[in-house]
LUMTI-830469 format. One record per residue (C-alpha): residue number from 1; x, y, z. Coordinates in steps of 0.25 Angstrom, whole numbers, plus 5000, padded with zeros to 4 digits. Each point is the difference from the previous one (the first is absolute). Layout:
% residues N
PAMI/NUM/X/Y/Z
...
END
This chain:
% residues 355
PAMI/1/5007/4996/5078
PAMI/2/5002/4998/4985
PAMI/3/5013/5004/4993
PAMI/4/5002/5015/4996
PAMI/5/5005/5000/4986
PAMI/6/4998/5015/4998
PAMI/7/5005/5011/5010
PAMI/8/4995/5014/4997
PAMI/9/5002/5012/5008
PAMI/10/4992/5012/4995
PAMI/11/5007/5011/5009
PAMI/12/5014/4998/4995
PAMI/13/4996/4994/4986
PAMI/14/5008/4987/5003
PAMI/15/4996/4987/4993
PAMI/16/5006/4986/5002
PAMI/17/4997/4987/4995
PAMI/18/5003/4986/5004
PAMI/19/5010/4994/4990
PAMI/20/4992/4987/4996
PAMI/21/5012/4995/4991
PAMI/22/5008/4997/5013
PAMI/23/4988/4993/5007
PAMI/24/5000/4990/5008
PAMI/25/5015/5001/5003
PAMI/26/5001/5015/5003
PAMI/27/4990/5010/5004
PAMI/28/5005/5014/4995
PAMI/29/4993/5013/4997
PAMI/30/5004/5008/4988
PAMI/31/4997/5015/5000
PAMI/32/4993/5005/4987
PAMI/33/5005/5015/4998
PAMI/34/4992/5003/4988
PAMI/35/4993/4995/4987
PAMI/36/5012/4993/4994
PAMI/37/5002/4992/5012
PAMI/38/4986/4997/5000
PAMI/39/5001/4995/4986
PAMI/40/5012/4992/5003
PAMI/41/4994/4993/5012
PAMI/42/4988/4996/4993
PAMI/43/5007/4995/4987
PAMI/44/5010/4992/5008
PAMI/45/4989/4994/5008
PAMI/46/5005/5005/5013
PAMI/47/4986/5004/5002
PAMI/48/4989/4992/4993
PAMI/49/4985/4997/5000
PAMI/50/4991/5009/4992
PAMI/51/4994/5008/5012
PAMI/52/5014/5002/5006
PAMI/53/5006/5005/4986
PAMI/54/4989/5011/4999
PAMI/55/5002/5004/5014
PAMI/56/5015/5000/5000
PAMI/57/5001/5007/4986
PAMI/58/4990/5011/5005
PAMI/59/5008/5002/5013
PAMI/60/5013/5001/4992
PAMI/61/4994/5012/4993
PAMI/62/4995/5006/5013
PAMI/63/5014/4999/5005
PAMI/64/5005/5007/4988
PAMI/65/4991/5012/5000
PAMI/66/5001/5002/5015
PAMI/67/5015/5003/4998
PAMI/68/4999/5008/4986
PAMI/69/4997/5014/4998
PAMI/70/4992/5004/4987
PAMI/71/4999/5013/4993
PAMI/72/4985/4999/4999
PAMI/73/4988/4990/5001
PAMI/74/5000/4997/4986
PAMI/75/5014/4995/5000
PAMI/76/4997/4992/5013
PAMI/77/4988/4994/4992
PAMI/78/5008/4996/4988
PAMI/79/5011/4994/5009
PAMI/80/4989/4991/5007
PAMI/81/4995/4996/4987
PAMI/82/5013/4996/4994
PAMI/83/5005/4993/5012
PAMI/84/4987/4992/5002
PAMI/85/5001/4995/4985
PAMI/86/5014/4996/5002
PAMI/87/4997/4992/5012
PAMI/88/4989/4992/4993
PAMI/89/5011/4995/4991
PAMI/90/5007/4993/5011
PAMI/91/4991/4988/5000
PAMI/92/4988/5001/4989
PAMI/93/4992/4988/5003
PAMI/94/4994/5005/5014
PAMI/95/4989/5010/4997
PAMI/96/5000/5006/5014
PAMI/97/5012/5010/4997
PAMI/98/4993/5004/4987
PAMI/99/4987/5003/5007
PAMI/100/5007/5007/5011
PAMI/101/5008/5008/4990
PAMI/102/4988/5004/4992
PAMI/103/4992/5004/5013
PAMI/104/5012/5008/5005
PAMI/105/5002/5007/4987
PAMI/106/4986/5005/5000
PAMI/107/5001/5005/5014
PAMI/108/5013/5008/4997
PAMI/109/4993/5006/4987
PAMI/110/4988/5004/5009
PAMI/111/5009/5006/5011
PAMI/112/5009/5008/4990
PAMI/113/4988/5007/4992
PAMI/114/5002/5015/5001
PAMI/115/4986/5001/5006
PAMI/116/5004/4990/5011
PAMI/117/5002/5007/5013
PAMI/118/5012/4993/5004
PAMI/119/5014/5005/5002
PAMI/120/5011/4990/4996
PAMI/121/5003/4996/5014
PAMI/122/4985/4997/5002
PAMI/123/5000/4992/4987
PAMI/124/5011/4992/5005
PAMI/125/4992/4997/5013
PAMI/126/4987/4996/4993
PAMI/127/5008/4991/4990
PAMI/128/5008/4993/5011
PAMI/129/4987/4999/5008
PAMI/130/4994/4992/4989
PAMI/131/5012/4990/5000
PAMI/132/4999/4999/5015
PAMI/133/4985/4996/4998
PAMI/134/5004/4989/4990
PAMI/135/5010/4994/5010
PAMI/136/4989/5000/5011
PAMI/137/4989/4995/4991
PAMI/138/5008/4988/4995
PAMI/139/5001/4995/5014
PAMI/140/4985/5002/5003
PAMI/141/4997/4994/4986
PAMI/142/5009/4988/5003
PAMI/143/4993/4997/5013
PAMI/144/4986/5001/4994
PAMI/145/5005/4990/4989
PAMI/146/5005/4991/5010
PAMI/147/4986/5000/5007
PAMI/148/4992/4998/4988
PAMI/149/5009/4989/4995
PAMI/150/5000/4992/5013
PAMI/151/4984/5001/5000
PAMI/152/4999/4996/4986
PAMI/153/5009/4987/5002
PAMI/154/4993/4997/5013
PAMI/155/4986/5001/4994
PAMI/156/5004/4987/4992
PAMI/157/5004/4992/5013
PAMI/158/4992/4994/5011
PAMI/159/5000/5009/5013
PAMI/160/5010/4990/5007
PAMI/161/5010/4999/4988
PAMI/162/5012/5008/4998
PAMI/163/5007/5004/4987
PAMI/164/5013/4995/4994
PAMI/165/5005/5011/4990
PAMI/166/5010/4999/4988
PAMI/167/5006/5013/4996
PAMI/168/5010/5004/4989
PAMI/169/5011/5011/5000
PAMI/170/5000/5011/5011
PAMI/171/4988/5008/5003
PAMI/172/5002/5005/5014
PAMI/173/5006/5012/5008
PAMI/174/5012/4999/4990
PAMI/175/4991/5002/4988
PAMI/176/4991/5011/5005
PAMI/177/4999/5011/5011
PAMI/178/4997/4990/5010
PAMI/179/4992/4987/5003
PAMI/180/4999/4995/4986
PAMI/181/4990/4996/4990
PAMI/182/5000/4985/4998
PAMI/183/5009/4998/5013
PAMI/184/4990/5010/5006
PAMI/185/4989/4990/4998
PAMI/186/5009/4989/5006
PAMI/187/5003/5010/5012
PAMI/188/4985/5002/5002
PAMI/189/4997/4985/5000
PAMI/190/5011/4998/5010
PAMI/191/4995/5011/5009
PAMI/192/4987/4994/5000
PAMI/193/5005/4987/5004
PAMI/194/4995/4993/4987
PAMI/195/5013/4997/4993
PAMI/196/5006/4986/5001
PAMI/197/5012/5003/4991
PAMI/198/5006/5007/4988
PAMI/199/5008/4994/4989
PAMI/200/5008/5010/4993
PAMI/201/5008/4998/4987
PAMI/202/5014/5003/4998
PAMI/203/4997/5009/4988
PAMI/204/5012/4997/4991
PAMI/205/5008/5007/4994
PAMI/206/5000/5011/5010
PAMI/207/4996/4992/5012
PAMI/208/4990/5010/5006
PAMI/209/4993/4989/5007
PAMI/210/5012/4994/5006
PAMI/211/5007/5012/5003
PAMI/212/4988/5010/5004
PAMI/213/4987/4993/5002
PAMI/214/5007/4990/5009
PAMI/215/5007/5011/5007
PAMI/216/4987/5007/5003
PAMI/217/4993/4987/5004
PAMI/218/5011/4996/5010
PAMI/219/5000/5015/5005
PAMI/220/4985/4999/5003
PAMI/221/5001/4986/5006
PAMI/222/4989/4995/4990
PAMI/223/5001/4985/4997
PAMI/224/5006/4999/4986
PAMI/225/5007/4990/4991
PAMI/226/5009/5004/4988
PAMI/227/4998/4991/4988
PAMI/228/5007/5000/4986
PAMI/229/4993/5006/4988
PAMI/230/4998/4986/4994
PAMI/231/4994/4995/5013
PAMI/232/4986/5007/4998
PAMI/233/4993/4989/4994
PAMI/234/5004/4990/5010
PAMI/235/4997/5010/5011
PAMI/236/4986/5001/4995
PAMI/237/4998/4985/4999
PAMI/238/5006/4997/5013
PAMI/239/4999/5011/5010
PAMI/240/4985/5004/4999
PAMI/241/5002/5014/4995
PAMI/242/4988/5009/5003
PAMI/243/5003/5011/4991
PAMI/244/5011/5007/4992
PAMI/245/5002/5015/5003
PAMI/246/5009/5008/4991
PAMI/247/5003/5015/4998
PAMI/248/4999/5008/4987
PAMI/249/5009/5010/4992
PAMI/250/4989/5004/4990
PAMI/251/4986/4995/4999
PAMI/252/4992/5003/4987
PAMI/253/4986/5004/5000
PAMI/254/4995/4986/4997
PAMI/255/5008/4994/5011
PAMI/256/5012/4995/4993
PAMI/257/5011/5001/5009
PAMI/258/5015/5002/4999
PAMI/259/5008/4995/5011
PAMI/260/5014/4994/5003
PAMI/261/5004/4989/4990
PAMI/262/4994/4987/5004
PAMI/263/4987/5005/5004
PAMI/264/4993/4995/4988
PAMI/265/5004/4986/5001
PAMI/266/4996/5000/5015
PAMI/267/4986/5005/4995
PAMI/268/4999/4988/4990
PAMI/269/5004/4990/5011
PAMI/270/4990/5007/5010
PAMI/271/4989/4998/4989
PAMI/272/5003/4985/4998
PAMI/273/5000/4998/5015
PAMI/274/4987/5008/5003
PAMI/275/5008/5010/5009
PAMI/276/4995/5014/5000
PAMI/277/5010/5010/4994
PAMI/278/4999/5014/5006
PAMI/279/5008/5013/4996
PAMI/280/5001/5010/5011
PAMI/281/5003/5014/4995
PAMI/282/4996/5014/5003
PAMI/283/4992/5007/4989
PAMI/284/5012/5008/4997
PAMI/285/5005/4987/4993
PAMI/286/4988/5000/4991
PAMI/287/5002/5006/4986
PAMI/288/4986/5004/4996
PAMI/289/5006/5005/4987
PAMI/290/5005/4987/4996
PAMI/291/4989/4990/4995
PAMI/292/5007/4987/5002
PAMI/293/5014/4995/5003
PAMI/294/5005/4999/4986
PAMI/295/5006/5013/4999
PAMI/296/5007/5000/5014
PAMI/297/5015/5003/4998
PAMI/298/5008/4988/5006
PAMI/299/5013/5004/5005
PAMI/300/5012/4991/4997
PAMI/301/5012/5000/5009
PAMI/302/5014/4996/4999
PAMI/303/5004/4986/4997
PAMI/304/5010/5001/5012
PAMI/305/4988/4998/5010
PAMI/306/4998/4986/4994
PAMI/307/5015/4996/4997
PAMI/308/5006/5005/5013
PAMI/309/4997/4998/5015
PAMI/310/5008/5009/5010
PAMI/311/5009/5003/4988
PAMI/312/5003/4986/4998
PAMI/313/4997/4994/4986
PAMI/314/4990/4988/5001
PAMI/315/4996/4999/4985
PAMI/316/5008/4995/4988
PAMI/317/5009/5011/4993
PAMI/318/4994/5004/4987
PAMI/319/4985/4996/5003
PAMI/320/4990/5010/4995
PAMI/321/4990/5005/5011
PAMI/322/4986/5006/5000
PAMI/323/4997/5007/5013
PAMI/324/4986/5007/5000
PAMI/325/4997/5006/5013
PAMI/326/4985/4998/4999
PAMI/327/4989/4992/4994
PAMI/328/4985/5003/4997
PAMI/329/4990/4991/5007
PAMI/330/4987/5000/4992
PAMI/331/4987/5005/5008
PAMI/332/4994/4986/4997
PAMI/333/5009/4994/5010
PAMI/334/4998/5010/5011
PAMI/335/4989/4997/5011
PAMI/336/5000/5014/5005
PAMI/337/5008/5013/5001
PAMI/338/5001/5005/5014
PAMI/339/5001/5015/5001
PAMI/340/4999/5010/5012
PAMI/341/4985/5002/4996
PAMI/342/4997/4985/5000
PAMI/343/5002/4987/4992
PAMI/344/4995/5000/4986
PAMI/345/4999/4990/4988
PAMI/346/5008/5004/4989
PAMI/347/4988/5003/4991
PAMI/348/4995/5010/5011
PAMI/349/5013/5008/5001
PAMI/350/4996/5010/4989
PAMI/351/4988/5004/5009
PAMI/352/5009/5004/5012
PAMI/353/5005/5012/4992
PAMI/354/4987/5007/5002
PAMI/355/4999/4997/5015
END
């Protein structure tokens, strides 16, 4: 059974998230009692991963409107819009929260129209039903991504061969509603008996690979080896890596992909070593309004993430730091983008919009 990072109870409107800043030492769930709590757990990276950010943000709004009384549907609609726009600001690089916000705002406006035959209670129910659907759909989409990705990787191997995968950052149950994107591909290969080993990077400076991906792999008893970020080239040279599979926080229409810092250099190394490089992401991570990756906003985080480990300073006092959370991998370095509908070359992605 995979880890459950999001616990949601519709009848009593209770939302809890697994505090990922404490892993792997401590497993503790935090109750999210409303939108401000939702913003805080996203901003502080107690919940992280583009799909999970959108789901937790939306569910935090569901918690709030369930316990609030509104004078009329117009006020409810305005409150929904204001809160969703606020949640988008928690971590702006990931597109999923913005797309979810836009979709939910359109729904709220439709439900609140004078000619819409919904009471305020019915409007709340319809709105929260949509958020419930997002949660269930994410798990189904991740499973489909896992299957499509496994088949794409295996299609390049002989029938008797197994895959050795390298992955970066965390893209599993802790980053989604469940199963995972890139880690979902790895889970699918493992379930098929076609996985030899996973190499996961530590993913400095926040160590999502060492703390979170390693935690999930050990939990699921998947054969895995942790490597430092500066060991990727050596691993590709010496460990017979079959493919690289990473996630995405935002994919532009042309296939340029923003993902955790360090992804770009891994893609360059994969190109040099002739290792296929795949991005695994639901279509909600694709920003079809953005032509290429040049305009993707790159979040910069506190220098403390670089200078301290467990509150102990490891860097020289007075040194200046640059701590971008993401980088953009050009589409030219990407072999395929694995979605819930199938695997596409970056140049084919724009056509998926019409499917």
